[in-house]
C-alpha positions in Angstrom: -33.2 3.2 123.1 -32.2 1.7 119.7 -32.9 3.9 116.7 -34.3 3.0 113.3 -32.5 4.8 110.3 -32.2 4.3 106.6 -29.0 2.8 105.2 -27.5 1.2 102.1 -26.7 -2.5 102.3 -25.0 -4.9 99.9 -27.1 -8.1 100.4 -24.9 -10.5 98.5 -22.0 -10.9 96.1 -22.6 -8.6 93.1 -26.2 -8.0 94.0 -27.6 -4.5 93.6 -27.4 -2.4 96.7 -30.6 -1.3 98.4 -31.8 1.0 101.0 -33.1 -0.8 104.2 -34.1 0.2 107.7 -31.1 -0.2 110.0 -31.3 -0.6 113.8 -28.6 1.5 115.6 -28.1 0.5 119.3 -27.3 3.0 122.0 -23.6 3.5 122.3 -21.8 1.2 124.8 -18.5 1.8 126.5 -16.0 3.4 124.2 -18.6 3.9 121.4 -20.3 6.8 119.7 -23.4 7.3 117.5 -22.7 9.8 114.7 -25.3 11.5 112.6 -23.9 11.3 109.0 -23.9 14.4 106.9 -22.0 13.2 103.9 -20.2 10.1 102.7 -18.1 9.5 99.6 -18.7 6.6 97.3 -15.3 4.9 97.4 -13.9 2.0 95.3 -13.5 0.0 98.4 -17.3 0.0 98.8 -17.5 -1.5 95.4 -15.0 -4.2 96.4 -17.2 -5.0 99.4 -20.2 -5.4 97.1 -18.3 -7.6 94.7 -17.1 -9.9 97.6 -13.5 -8.9 97.0 -12.8 -8.0 100.6 -14.6 -11.0 102.3 -17.9 -12.7 102.2 -19.4 -11.5 105.5 -22.6 -10.3 103.8 -24.8 -8.3 104.3 -22.6 -5.2 104.4 -23.6 -1.8 105.6 -21.6 0.2 103.0 -19.9 3.6 103.3 -16.9 4.7 105.2 -15.6 8.0 103.8 -17.7 10.3 106.0 -18.2 13.4 108.1 -20.9 14.1 110.6 -21.9 15.2 114.1 -21.5 13.1 117.2 -25.0 12.5 118.6 -24.2 10.5 121.7 -21.4 8.7 123.4 -21.0 5.7 125.7 -19.4 5.3 129.0 -15.8 6.2 129.4 -15.6 8.3 126.2 -13.6 11.5 126.7 -12.1 12.3 123.3 -15.4 13.5 121.7 -18.7 14.7 123.0 -22.2 15.3 121.5 -22.1 18.1 119.0 -18.6 17.6 117.8 -18.0 17.8 114.1 -15.9 14.8 113.1 -14.4 12.9 110.2 -14.7 9.1 110.6 -11.5 7.1 110.3 -11.0 3.4 110.0 -7.8 3.2 111.9 -8.6 4.1 115.5 -5.3 3.5 117.2 -5.1 1.5 120.4 -2.0 3.1 122.0 -1.0 -0.3 123.4 0.1 -2.6 120.6 3.8 -3.1 119.6 3.5 -0.6 116.8 2.0 2.1 119.1 4.6 1.4 121.8 7.4 1.9 119.3 6.0 5.3 118.4 4.5 4.2 115.1 0.8 4.5 115.7 0.0 4.8 112.0 0.8 1.1 111.8 -1.4 0.2 114.8 -2.1 -3.6 114.7 -5.1 -3.5 117.0 -7.4 -0.7 115.8 -10.8 -0.3 117.4 -14.2 -0.8 116.0 -17.6 -0.7 117.8 -18.2 -3.9 119.7 -22.0 -3.9 119.3 -23.6 -4.8 116.0 -26.0 -2.8 113.9 -28.7 -5.0 112.4 -31.7 -5.2 110.0 -35.2 -5.1 111.5 -35.3 -8.9 111.5 -32.1 -9.0 113.7 -29.7 -9.9 110.9 -26.3 -8.6 111.9 -24.6 -6.2 109.5 -20.9 -6.0 108.7 -20.0 -2.3 108.5 -17.6 -1.4 105.7 -14.2 -0.8 107.3 -15.9 -0.8 110.7 -17.9 2.3 109.8 -21.0 1.8 107.7 -21.7 5.4 106.8 -24.2 5.1 103.9 -26.8 5.7 106.6 -28.5 8.5 108.4 -26.6 7.5 111.6 -23.9 4.9 112.4 -22.3 3.3 115.5 -18.5 3.5 115.7 -15.7 3.3 118.2 -15.2 6.7 119.7 -11.6 6.6 118.5 -12.8 6.5 114.9 -14.1 10.1 115.3 -11.6 12.8 114.5 -12.6 16.4 115.4 -12.0 19.0 112.7 -13.1 22.6 112.0 -16.8 22.6 111.3 -16.4 25.5 108.8 -15.5 23.0 106.1 -18.5 21.4 104.3 -19.1 17.7 105.1 -19.0 16.6 101.5 -15.5 18.0 101.3 -14.2 17.1 104.8 -15.4 13.5 104.6 -13.2 12.7 101.7 -10.2 12.7 104.0 -11.8 9.7 105.7 -10.4 7.4 103.0 -9.5 8.1 99.4 -8.0 11.6 99.5 -6.0 10.8 102.7 -4.8 7.5 101.1 -3.4 9.3 98.1 -1.9 12.3 99.8 -0.4 10.1 102.5 1.0 7.7 99.9 3.1 10.6 98.6 3.9 12.4 101.8 4.0 9.7 104.4 4.8 6.5 102.7 6.8 7.7 99.6 8.5 10.5 101.5 8.4 12.7 98.3 10.7 15.6 98.8 11.6 18.9 97.2 12.9 18.4 93.7 11.9 14.8 93.4 10.4 13.3 90.2 7.2 11.3 90.8 5.1 9.1 88.6 1.5 8.2 89.5 0.0 5.2 87.7 -3.9 5.4 87.8 -5.5 8.8 88.0 -8.8 8.2 89.8 -9.5 9.8 93.2 -6.6 8.2 95.0 -4.1 8.8 92.2 -5.1 12.4 91.9 -4.8 12.8 95.6 -1.2 11.4 95.3 -0.6 14.1 92.7 -1.8 16.8 95.1 0.4 15.3 97.8 3.4 15.2 95.6 2.9 18.8 94.5 2.4 19.8 98.2 5.7 18.1 99.1 7.6 20.1 96.4 8.1 17.5 93.6 9.7 19.1 90.6 8.1 16.8 88.0 4.8 14.8 88.4 4.0 12.4 85.7 0.4 11.1 85.5 -0.3 7.8 83.8 -3.7 6.4 82.8 -5.6 4.9 79.9 -8.3 7.6 79.9 -7.6 11.0 78.4 -10.4 12.5 80.5 -8.6 11.4 83.7 -5.3 12.7 82.4 -6.8 16.1 81.8 -8.1 16.2 85.3 -4.7 15.0 86.6 -3.2 18.1 84.9 -5.7 20.3 86.7 -4.7 18.7 90.0 -1.0 19.4 89.5 0.6 16.9 87.1 3.3 18.4 85.0 3.2 15.7 82.3 0.8 13.0 81.2 1.2 9.6 79.6 -1.7 7.6 78.0 -0.5 4.0 78.5 -2.7 2.8 75.7 -0.8 4.9 73.3 2.8 4.6 74.7 4.8 2.2 76.9 4.6 3.9 80.3 7.9 2.7 81.5 9.8 4.1 78.5 7.7 7.3 78.6 8.6 7.9 82.3 12.3 7.2 81.6 12.3 9.6 78.7 10.7 12.3 80.9 13.4 11.7 83.6 16.6 11.8 81.6 16.5 8.1 81.0 16.7 7.2 84.7 13.1 6.7 85.9 11.2 8.5 88.7 12.4 8.8 92.2 9.0 7.7 93.5 6.4 5.8 91.6 2.9 5.5 93.1 0.8 2.6 91.9 -2.9 3.6 92.5 -4.5 0.8 90.4 -3.7 -2.4 92.4 -3.0 -4.8 89.5 0.1 -7.0 88.8 0.7 -5.5 85.4 0.6 -1.9 86.6 2.8 -2.8 89.6 5.4 -4.2 87.3 5.3 -1.0 85.3 5.9 0.9 88.5 8.7 -1.4 89.5 10.6 -0.8 86.2 9.7 2.9 85.9 11.6 3.9 89.0 15.2 5.1 89.2 17.8 2.9 90.7 17.3 3.0 94.5 13.9 4.6 93.9 10.7 3.9 95.7 7.6 2.1 94.6 4.4 2.7 96.7 1.4 0.4 96.2 -1.7 2.2 97.3 -4.2 0.6 94.8 -6.0 -2.4 96.5 -5.5 -5.7 94.8 -8.0 -8.6 94.9 -7.1 -11.8 96.7 -6.4 -13.9 93.6 -3.8 -11.6 92.1 -0.1 -12.7 92.0 3.1 -11.0 91.1 6.1 -12.5 89.2 9.3 -10.5 89.3 12.9 -11.7 88.8 14.4 -11.7 92.2 17.7 -10.5 90.8 15.9 -7.4 89.6 14.5 -6.8 93.0 18.0 -7.1 94.4 19.8 -5.2 91.7 17.5 -2.2 91.5 17.7 -1.6 95.2 15.5 1.1 96.7 12.2 0.4 98.5 9.0 -1.5 97.7 6.3 -0.2 100.0 2.6 -0.7 100.6 0.6 2.3 101.8 -2.1 1.5 104.4 -4.5 4.5 104.6 -1.6 6.7 103.4 0.2 5.7 106.7 -1.8 8.4 108.3 -2.4 9.3 111.9 -5.9 10.7 111.7 -5.6 12.9 114.8 -2.5 14.5 113.2 -3.2 14.5 109.5 -6.9 15.2 109.2 -6.8 18.6 111.0 -3.6 19.5 109.2 -5.1 18.9 105.7 -8.3 20.7 106.6 -6.1 23.7 107.6 -4.2 23.5 104.3 -7.5 23.4 102.4 -8.7 26.5 104.3 -5.5 28.3 103.5 -6.1 27.5 99.8 -2.9 25.4 99.5 -4.9 22.3 98.5 -8.4 22.2 97.0 -10.3 19.3 98.5 -13.5 20.4 96.9 -12.0 19.6 93.4 -12.5 15.9 94.2 -16.3 16.2 94.5 -17.8 15.5 91.1 -21.4 15.2 92.2 -23.6 15.0 95.3 -26.3 12.3 95.4 -28.9 10.7 97.8 -28.8 7.3 99.5 -30.9 5.8 96.7 -28.4 6.7 94.1 -25.4 4.6 95.3 -25.9 1.8 92.7 -25.9 4.4 89.9 -22.8 6.0 91.4 -21.0 2.6 91.2 -21.8 2.4 87.5 -20.5 5.9 87.0 -17.3 5.0 88.9 -16.9 1.9 86.7 -17.2 4.1 83.5 -14.6 6.5 84.8 -17.0 9.4 84.9 -16.3 10.7 88.4 -13.6 11.4 90.9 -16.1 11.2 93.8 -19.8 10.9 94.0 -20.8 12.0 97.6 -24.0 11.0 99.4 -25.4 14.0 101.2 -27.9 13.4 104.0 
């Protein structure tokens, strides 16, 4: 029978979030109910609250989560009750043109639960990225559950569900950072720092962190940056060129999602270099670049969707690397909070005080 749980909703554009009673239906065919143990407060949740994704309010926020599968619906074979899972928002279908071409990380028909979670009065909720994990329990498509080693704490494991995976994947999967490469990362929040970690893991020789906040630059150094540039004090394009023998970086990862920082990334790369956009722009943003420069500089301009990850492949691999001590996922957790503290966490995020606030249930 349906369950009543507590969850965090965004009722309307830029309205404060609030904790409400959420109705969770029994899982139908291909679905699973997951008891959430931890969920990170991601910038994408703030975008939902601000109406920058769409206007399908009210939203059930939260998507960067880990927990335990409680029950599954008919036909589910990939997970079973008791499994420890990270939730992912790209549950591949296996049948679309991308999947058939052997590129499931681009899946164009990813799964979400077909049933709706609701408020007590029957109002249907739009779960953030098809997950809605700022809640004691949530309903997802079973394919959104990726089994991992339960020895890793949920507040750490859950971060792979979005931001950390997006950044590491932007470096390793999308940017194809290789041994000896020079990399610049513009924007050193959680995703940017994850891109630094990924670049270091891939063997980059020089990793240049760019931000306007010296606190973030100091943290970027801790995460593996070899050089830092405060772009309030210096032109980041010229600074990156100076640090790369006058050429520019082999790979520039833009983790802000703004036209002006993308333009910096474009001109801060070496000839035939790669720009990776992993920062999420808002719908009204536009980019104006001379087409001759796009042609003349060559290389690749890429967007990174979820770090071009395949959750079934990448989540367990990164958990294993964490357990080996080769990456420190726990370094991304600034604080743990309760469901009622999400609005304050958004404020701290805006002020640049945290890499990740994580809701622990």
